[in-house]
Every structure is written in structure tokens, then in C-alpha cells.
C-alpha positions as CSV (number, residue, x, y, z in Angstrom):
1,M,-42.4,-19.0,-16.4
2,A,-46.0,-17.7,-16.7
3,A,-46.9,-15.4,-19.5
4,E,-46.7,-11.7,-18.8
5,H,-50.0,-9.9,-17.9
6,P,-51.1,-8.0,-21.0
7,E,-51.5,-4.8,-19.0
8,A,-48.2,-5.0,-17.1
9,A,-46.3,-2.7,-19.5
10,K,-49.1,-0.2,-19.6
11,Q,-49.3,-0.1,-15.8
12,L,-45.5,0.3,-15.5
13,S,-45.8,3.2,-18.0
14,V,-48.3,5.0,-15.8
15,V,-45.9,4.5,-12.8
16,A,-43.0,5.9,-14.8
17,E,-45.1,9.0,-15.8
18,N,-46.2,9.8,-12.3
19,V,-42.8,9.2,-10.7
20,G,-41.2,11.3,-13.5
21,S,-43.5,14.2,-12.6
22,H,-41.5,14.4,-9.3
23,L,-38.1,13.9,-11.0
24,P,-36.1,16.6,-9.2
25,E,-37.5,15.5,-5.8
26,V,-36.8,11.8,-6.6
27,G,-33.2,12.5,-7.6
28,R,-32.5,14.7,-4.6
29,D,-33.9,12.1,-2.2
30,I,-31.9,9.3,-3.8
31,G,-28.7,11.5,-3.7
32,E,-29.2,12.3,0.0
33,Y,-29.8,8.7,0.8
34,V,-26.7,7.4,-1.0
35,I,-24.4,10.0,0.6
36,A,-25.9,9.3,4.1
37,E,-25.1,5.6,3.6
38,I,-21.7,5.9,2.0
39,P,-19.4,8.3,4.0
40,E,-16.6,7.9,1.4
41,L,-18.6,9.9,-1.0
42,R,-19.0,12.9,1.3
43,G,-17.0,16.1,1.6
44,D,-16.2,17.0,-2.0
45,A,-18.6,19.5,-3.5
46,T,-17.6,18.6,-7.1
47,V,-18.1,14.9,-6.6
48,T,-21.5,15.5,-4.9
49,K,-22.6,17.7,-7.8
50,I,-21.7,15.1,-10.4
51,L,-23.2,12.3,-8.3
52,N,-26.6,14.2,-8.3
53,A,-26.3,14.7,-12.1
54,S,-25.5,11.0,-12.5
55,I,-28.5,10.0,-10.4
56,A,-30.9,12.3,-12.2
57,E,-29.8,11.0,-15.6
58,N,-30.0,7.3,-14.5
59,V,-33.5,7.9,-13.0
60,A,-34.7,9.7,-16.1
61,T,-33.3,7.0,-18.4
62,L,-34.8,4.2,-16.4
63,L,-38.2,5.9,-16.3
64,H,-38.0,6.4,-20.0
65,I,-37.3,2.7,-20.5
66,F,-40.4,1.9,-18.3
67,D,-42.6,4.3,-20.2
68,N,-41.6,3.2,-23.7
69,G,-40.5,-0.4,-23.3
70,I,-37.0,0.3,-24.8
71,P,-34.9,-2.9,-25.1
72,L,-31.9,-2.8,-22.6
73,E,-29.4,-3.7,-25.3
74,K,-30.1,-0.3,-27.0
75,V,-29.3,1.6,-23.8
76,E,-25.9,3.2,-23.1
77,G,-24.7,4.5,-19.8
78,P,-25.6,8.2,-19.3
79,A,-22.8,10.7,-19.9
80,A,-23.0,12.0,-16.3
81,A,-22.7,8.4,-14.9
82,L,-19.5,7.9,-17.0
83,E,-18.0,11.2,-15.9
84,Y,-18.8,10.4,-12.2
85,A,-16.9,7.1,-12.6
86,R,-13.9,9.0,-14.0
87,R,-14.0,11.6,-11.1
88,L,-14.1,8.9,-8.5
89,A,-11.1,7.1,-10.1
90,Q,-9.1,10.4,-10.1
91,R,-9.9,11.0,-6.5
92,D,-8.9,7.6,-5.3
93,I,-12.4,6.8,-4.1
94,S,-12.8,3.0,-4.1
95,L,-14.6,1.1,-6.8
96,S,-16.6,-0.7,-4.2
97,A,-18.1,2.7,-3.0
98,M,-19.2,3.5,-6.6
99,V,-20.8,0.1,-7.1
100,R,-22.5,0.3,-3.7
101,A,-23.9,3.7,-4.6
102,Y,-25.7,2.0,-7.6
103,R,-27.1,-0.7,-5.4
104,I,-28.3,1.7,-2.7
105,G,-29.6,4.2,-5.2
106,H,-31.5,1.4,-7.0
107,W,-33.2,0.3,-3.8
108,R,-34.3,3.9,-3.1
109,F,-35.6,4.4,-6.6
110,L,-37.6,1.2,-6.3
111,Q,-39.3,2.4,-3.2
112,W,-40.6,5.4,-5.1
113,C,-41.9,3.2,-7.9
114,L,-43.5,0.6,-5.5
115,D,-45.2,3.3,-3.6
116,E,-46.6,4.8,-6.8
117,L,-47.7,1.3,-8.0
118,N,-49.6,0.7,-4.8
119,R,-51.3,4.1,-5.2
120,Q,-52.8,3.0,-8.6
121,G,-55.1,0.6,-6.9
122,A,-54.9,-2.1,-9.6
123,D,-55.9,-5.7,-8.9
124,A,-53.4,-8.0,-7.2
125,D,-52.5,-9.9,-10.4
126,L,-51.7,-6.7,-12.3
127,V,-49.7,-5.3,-9.4
128,T,-47.7,-8.5,-9.2
129,A,-47.1,-8.5,-13.0
130,A,-46.1,-4.9,-13.1
131,N,-43.9,-5.3,-10.1
132,R,-42.1,-8.3,-11.7
133,R,-41.6,-6.4,-15.0
134,M,-40.3,-3.4,-13.0
135,L,-37.8,-5.5,-11.1
136,Q,-36.6,-7.4,-14.2
137,V,-36.1,-4.2,-16.3
138,S,-34.5,-2.1,-13.5
139,F,-32.1,-4.8,-12.3
140,G,-31.1,-5.5,-15.9
141,Y,-30.5,-1.8,-16.5
142,I,-28.4,-1.4,-13.3
143,D,-26.4,-4.5,-14.1
144,R,-25.7,-3.2,-17.6
145,V,-24.8,0.3,-16.5
146,T,-22.6,-0.8,-13.6
147,E,-20.6,-3.1,-15.9
148,H,-20.1,-0.1,-18.2
149,V,-19.0,2.4,-15.5
150,I,-16.7,-0.2,-13.9
151,V,-14.8,-0.5,-17.2
152,V,-14.6,3.3,-17.4
153,Y,-13.5,3.6,-13.8
154,Q,-10.7,1.0,-14.2
155,Q,-9.5,2.6,-17.5
156,E,-9.4,6.1,-15.9
157,R,-7.8,4.8,-12.8
158,D,-5.0,3.1,-14.8
159,H,-4.5,6.2,-16.9
160,W,-4.5,8.5,-13.9
161,L,-2.1,6.4,-11.8
162,L,0.3,6.1,-14.7
163,S,0.3,9.9,-15.4
164,Q,0.5,10.7,-11.7
165,T,3.2,8.2,-11.1
166,A,5.3,9.6,-13.9
167,A,4.8,13.1,-12.7
168,R,5.7,12.2,-9.1
169,A,8.8,10.2,-10.2
170,A,10.0,13.2,-12.2
171,R,9.6,15.6,-9.3
172,V,11.3,13.1,-6.9
173,R,14.3,12.9,-9.3
174,D,14.5,16.7,-9.4
175,I,14.5,16.9,-5.6
176,L,17.1,14.2,-5.2
177,T,19.5,15.6,-7.8
178,E,19.0,19.4,-7.8
179,K,20.1,21.8,-5.1
180,D,17.5,24.6,-5.7
181,I,13.9,23.3,-5.8
182,D,10.8,25.5,-5.6
183,L,8.7,23.5,-3.1
184,N,5.6,25.5,-4.1
185,W,6.0,23.9,-7.5
186,A,7.1,20.4,-6.4
187,E,4.7,19.7,-3.5
188,P,1.4,19.9,-5.3
189,T,2.6,17.3,-7.9
190,L,3.9,15.0,-5.1
191,G,0.9,15.4,-2.9
192,Y,3.4,15.4,-0.1
193,R,4.9,18.1,2.2
194,I,8.7,18.5,2.2
195,L,9.1,20.7,5.3
196,Q,8.5,18.0,7.9
197,Y,10.3,14.9,9.3
198,H,10.6,12.0,6.8
199,L,11.5,8.3,6.9
200,G,12.8,7.0,3.6
201,L,12.0,3.3,2.7
202,V,13.0,1.0,-0.2
203,A,10.7,-2.0,-0.7
204,W,11.3,-4.7,-3.2
205,L,10.5,-8.2,-4.3
206,P,13.2,-10.8,-5.3
207,A,11.0,-12.1,-8.1
208,L,8.4,-10.7,-10.4
209,K,4.7,-11.3,-9.5
210,G,1.8,-11.1,-11.8
211,E,1.2,-7.9,-13.8
212,G,0.8,-5.0,-11.4
213,E,0.5,-7.4,-8.4
214,G,3.9,-6.8,-7.0
215,L,3.5,-3.0,-6.8
216,A,0.0,-3.4,-5.3
217,V,1.5,-5.6,-2.5
218,L,4.3,-3.1,-1.8
219,G,1.8,-0.2,-1.8
220,R,-0.5,-2.0,0.7
221,I,2.4,-2.7,3.1
222,I,3.7,0.9,2.9
223,N,0.2,2.2,3.7
224,E,-0.1,-0.3,6.6
225,I,3.2,1.0,8.0
226,A,1.9,4.6,7.8
227,R,-1.2,3.6,9.7
228,K,0.7,1.8,12.4
229,L,3.1,4.7,12.9
230,D,0.1,7.2,12.9
231,C,1.5,9.2,10.1
232,P,-0.5,12.5,9.7
233,A,-0.8,12.2,5.9
234,R,-0.4,9.6,3.2
235,P,3.1,8.3,2.3
236,L,4.8,9.2,-0.9
237,F,5.0,6.0,-3.0
238,V,7.1,6.0,-6.1
239,P,7.5,2.8,-8.1
240,R,10.9,2.3,-9.7
241,D,9.9,-0.7,-11.8
242,A,7.7,-3.8,-11.4
243,M,9.7,-5.1,-8.4
244,V,11.1,-2.0,-6.5
245,S,9.5,1.0,-5.0
246,W,10.8,4.0,-3.1
247,A,8.7,5.6,-0.3
248,W,8.8,8.4,2.2
249,L,6.7,8.3,5.4
250,P,5.5,11.7,6.5
251,L,6.1,12.1,10.3
252,G,5.1,15.7,10.6
253,S,6.7,17.3,13.7
254,H,7.8,14.0,15.3
255,S,11.2,12.6,14.8
256,D,10.8,9.3,16.6
257,V,9.9,6.0,15.0
258,S,8.8,2.7,16.6
259,W,11.2,0.4,14.7
260,K,9.5,-2.6,16.4
261,Q,6.1,-1.7,15.0
262,L,7.6,-1.1,11.5
263,S,9.5,-4.4,11.4
264,N,6.5,-6.3,12.7
265,V,4.3,-5.0,9.8
266,V,6.9,-6.1,7.3
267,E,7.7,-9.5,8.9
268,R,4.0,-10.3,9.2
269,S,3.2,-9.4,5.6
270,D,3.9,-11.3,2.4
271,P,7.2,-13.2,3.1
272,S,8.6,-12.3,-0.3
273,V,8.6,-8.6,0.5
274,H,11.9,-7.0,1.7
275,M,12.3,-3.5,3.0
276,S,15.1,-1.2,4.1
277,A,14.8,2.1,6.0
278,G,17.0,5.2,6.4
279,C,17.2,7.4,9.5
280,V,14.6,10.1,10.1
281,G,15.5,13.4,8.4
282,Y,13.9,16.9,8.2
283,G,13.1,19.1,5.3
284,I,14.6,18.7,1.8
285,E,18.0,17.6,3.0
286,G,16.4,15.1,5.3
287,F,14.3,13.9,2.4
288,R,17.4,13.2,0.4
289,S,19.6,11.8,3.2
290,T,17.0,9.3,4.5
291,H,16.6,8.0,1.0
292,R,20.3,7.6,0.4
293,Q,20.6,5.7,3.6
294,A,17.7,3.4,2.7
295,L,19.3,2.7,-0.7
296,R,22.7,1.9,1.0
297,T,20.9,-0.4,3.4
298,Q,19.1,-2.1,0.5
299,E,22.4,-2.8,-1.1
300,L,23.6,-4.4,2.1
301,A,20.4,-6.5,2.5
302,A,20.6,-7.6,-1.1
303,A,24.2,-8.9,-0.6
304,A,23.3,-10.8,2.6
305,N,22.8,-14.5,2.7
306,P,20.2,-15.1,3.9
307,A,18.6,-11.8,3.1
308,P,16.8,-10.2,6.0
309,Q,13.2,-9.1,5.5
310,F,13.7,-5.7,7.2
311,T,16.8,-3.7,7.8
312,D,17.2,-0.2,9.1
313,F,20.2,2.0,8.5
314,S,20.7,3.0,12.2
315,T,21.4,-0.6,13.1
316,V,23.8,-1.4,10.3
317,A,25.3,2.0,9.4
318,P,29.0,1.2,9.7
319,I,28.5,-2.1,7.7
320,A,26.4,-0.5,5.1
321,L,28.9,2.3,4.5
322,M,31.8,-0.3,4.3
323,A,29.9,-2.6,2.0
324,T,30.5,-0.8,-1.3
325,N,32.9,-3.6,-2.3
326,I,32.0,-7.0,-0.9
327,D,35.1,-8.7,-2.2
328,D,37.4,-6.2,-0.3
329,M,35.2,-6.4,2.8
330,R,35.3,-10.2,2.7
331,A,39.1,-10.2,2.6
332,W,39.2,-7.7,5.5
333,V,36.9,-9.9,7.6
334,W,38.9,-13.0,6.9
335,G,42.0,-11.0,8.0
336,I,40.4,-10.0,11.3
337,L,38.6,-13.3,12.2
338,G,41.1,-15.7,10.6
339,P,40.0,-19.3,10.8
340,L,36.9,-18.2,12.8
341,A,35.5,-16.8,9.5
342,V,34.1,-20.3,8.5
343,D,30.4,-20.9,7.7
344,D,29.8,-23.7,10.2
345,E,27.7,-24.1,13.3
346,N,30.6,-24.2,15.8
347,S,32.2,-21.1,14.4
348,A,28.8,-19.3,14.4
349,R,28.3,-20.2,18.1
350,L,31.8,-18.8,19.0
351,R,31.3,-15.6,17.0
352,E,27.9,-15.0,18.6
353,T,29.4,-15.4,22.2
354,A,32.4,-13.2,21.3
355,Q,30.1,-10.4,19.9
356,I,27.9,-10.4,23.0
357,F,31.0,-10.5,25.2
358,L,32.3,-7.3,23.5
359,D,28.9,-5.7,23.7
360,A,28.8,-6.5,27.4
361,N,32.2,-4.7,28.0
362,C,34.0,-8.0,28.2
363,S,31.9,-9.2,31.2
364,Y,31.7,-13.0,31.5
365,T,28.8,-12.7,33.9
366,A,26.7,-10.4,31.7
367,T,27.4,-12.5,28.7
368,A,26.4,-15.7,30.5
369,S,23.1,-13.9,31.5
370,A,22.4,-12.7,28.0
371,Q,23.0,-16.1,26.5
372,I,21.5,-18.1,29.4
373,L,24.7,-20.0,29.8
374,H,26.9,-20.9,32.7
375,K,29.8,-18.5,33.2
376,N,32.3,-21.4,32.7
377,T,30.8,-22.1,29.2
378,V,31.3,-18.5,28.2
379,Q,34.9,-18.5,29.4
380,Y,35.5,-21.7,27.4
381,R,34.0,-20.3,24.2
382,I,36.0,-17.0,24.5
383,R,39.2,-19.0,25.1
384,K,38.3,-21.3,22.1
385,A,37.7,-18.3,19.8
386,E,41.0,-16.7,20.9
387,E,42.8,-20.0,20.1
388,I,41.3,-20.2,16.6
389,M,41.9,-16.5,15.8
390,G,45.4,-16.6,17.4
391,R,45.0,-13.5,19.5
392,P,43.0,-12.2,22.5
393,V,39.4,-11.1,21.9
394,Q,40.1,-7.8,23.6
395,K,43.1,-6.9,21.5
396,G,42.0,-4.6,18.6
397,H,38.5,-5.2,19.7
398,T,37.0,-2.3,17.6
399,D,38.0,-4.0,14.4
400,L,36.7,-7.3,15.8
401,E,33.4,-5.8,16.8
402,V,32.9,-4.4,13.3
403,A,33.9,-7.7,11.6
404,L,31.5,-9.7,13.8
405,R,28.7,-7.2,13.2
406,A,29.4,-7.5,9.4
407,V,29.1,-11.3,9.6
408,Q,25.9,-11.0,11.7
409,Y,24.2,-9.0,8.9
410,L,25.8,-10.4,5.7
411,G,26.0,-14.0,6.9
412,S,27.7,-16.6,4.6
413,T,28.4,-13.9,2.0
414,L,31.5,-12.9,4.1
415,L,32.5,-16.4,5.3
416,R,34.6,-19.3,4.0
417,A,32.7,-22.4,3.1
418,H,35.5,-24.6,4.6
419,P,38.5,-23.9,6.8
420,A,41.5,-22.5,4.9
């Protein structure tokens, strides 16, 4: 690399002095430019005020470095820049938005300096040398400061999330366990409105991922579900541990949910994620009941083999309510199904046809249509199932429907490995 022009530092000092004489105007221009380019930084007067202070301090510091040739290793991040990083972390404004603000602000600052350098009318060699020095020093400064504010942002974000999570979890426990709750006291901490329709969810992973990674995965999927269902506000997300989270989706004044959309999000996400859902409920009692239902459904899903990726309470309610004791339930199913409660392909085929037959009001024609089978095949399968069980399918069909439904959701958990 060629030696630096002996007058480059002096020329850059002149640029710094002249740009610095317009410091308020420069800072205001850079702030307006940054906010215009990054919508995420708009709309909060406090954040905007601290942004402008951070820009003013960064510009003044960099001009001071230009003017006096201060080594970068002796420069620390301005106090306002560090405070700005903390405020963005607390307000859940993305780290990428903060880093982008530095890049965009740096570019706007360089435009002011380059314009001033051109106004000096120096010879081409000196302009080139001063320009090279300006770029080297300014990029080095921005690199150093952004590394520093990124660390501050991440530390504050971790601290904020931990404290917020602990406070939310405490308020949620109060709501779930206590009868009389002051919502004016609870809602601000939760950041969630109670007097609306809710859908309770439980999301979990069967195995621990990397540190913090599992909860991040669960959080992203909950947020994606909220977007798909057009929730009017952010969901309430409460980690229970590194592998399980509770959540409530805010539905506002709407009590209907597209279960298909919800299950699609889960089933197209990370295959290790499992989720259960309660029924939609309103107000504080609905907040509690939908959560209890989601928990009961989770217990059912966890006992199933294979475990379903998504289960909603409305589909499995009778089974979920019965499944408090799997051993007793298994014995009851064996008593209803008899030798048909065997975990093999032939028995599974007969159980499926019998279940559809009962759902179709014992219509052979409707069952054949649903299974895309010939009517004679359906008749054969029903007769075969009756022979194995030792009684007609339509006799005591309510118990049989429940037993078949239980096997449908719990699978081999309720079945014999081999015929008795």
C-alpha cells in the first residue's frame, strides 16, 4: 500500500472542523434519513429522541477523531449509543434494525464529509488521500461501535426477557389459581387483554435442543399461528422450562378458529414440535378453561404412540377426559374390543371400517363410499369384526365408538402386542 499523503490528516481535520460547525443540522439530517429508511424505528417519541442523541454523539465523536487523529482503540461507544441499544432491546425492536441504522447513518454522514472535502478545492492526490483516510477511520469506528452496542443490546435483551418472563409467569399463575384478580393490575404485566376470546395452547419438544434454541423455535411457531389466524394482538407466550411453553392466542371479539390453518402451521414447521389446543373461551374463566383443556390434551398426546404433532381438545374431549389413568383405560378398551384390540394391520383395518360404519349411522353404502371400497367388502369387514369381538357392532355401540376413538388417538398405547 502506498504511503499516506503527508497533508491527508490535516485536510481531514479541516473537513471535520467545517462539518462540525453545522453539527445540529448534520445530526438532524442523519436522524430524519435513518427514520425514513427504517420504518421499525418510527412511532415512539422516546426512541426517536434517544436515536437523535445517539447520532449527535456518534457524529461529534467521529469528527473529533478526524480532527485530532485519535487512535480507534482508545475510543469507547458514546453513552447515548449504549442507552439507545438498551431501549431498542427493551422494546423488542430487532437487532438488525439497529445495525442497519448505523450503516445508513454512516453513509449519510460520509455524504456530508465528501461534499465538504470537494468544496476545499485541494489537488486530486490530496483529495484521494484524505478520502481514503476518512473511509478507513470512519469504517473502523463504526465497526468498533456496532460491535460494542450489539453486546449491550444482547445483554439487555436477555436480562429484559428473563425479568419480563418471570413477571408474566407469576401473573399467569395468579390468574390460573386465584378467584379474584384485579385485571387492571395483571394486564399491564402480561401485555395481554383478558376480556376477550382466547385459545389456549401448549407447545413442547420431546428432547432438549441447544441452549435457548427450543424456546425460540416454539415462540416462532406460536407467532406464526397468530399471524395465520389474524389475531388482533400479540399472543401471550409463557415458557415453563427449556422444552415446554404455554400460550394464549388473543382472538378479540371472534370465537371461531380455523383448525385447518392452525394444524397446517404446526405440521409444516419443525417436525420435533408438538402442540395441543383447548377450546375457545371468553374472559378470565375462558382463559383458565382453554388452558386446562390444552393441558389435558397434551397429556393425551404425550401418552399416544405414535404421538400426534397437533391435537385439539374439541376432537378428543371424551378421550382426554377419560385418559387420567391409562392402565384402567387400556383394560376398559380390551374389555370392549376383545381380541380386536391387537396391534396388527388386519385388526387396524377392521377397527377403521367399524368406526366409519358407526359414524355413518351403520350405513354400508356410506361406509363403502367413505373408504372407497365395494359394499360387499365393507359387509365382510363388519362381519369379521363382529366374529372377533363376539358381538354385533351395533350392540352397545356408544361404548364401542368411544373405545375405537380412543385407539384412534392413543394407538398402540391401548393395544395388545399379540392376541391374548
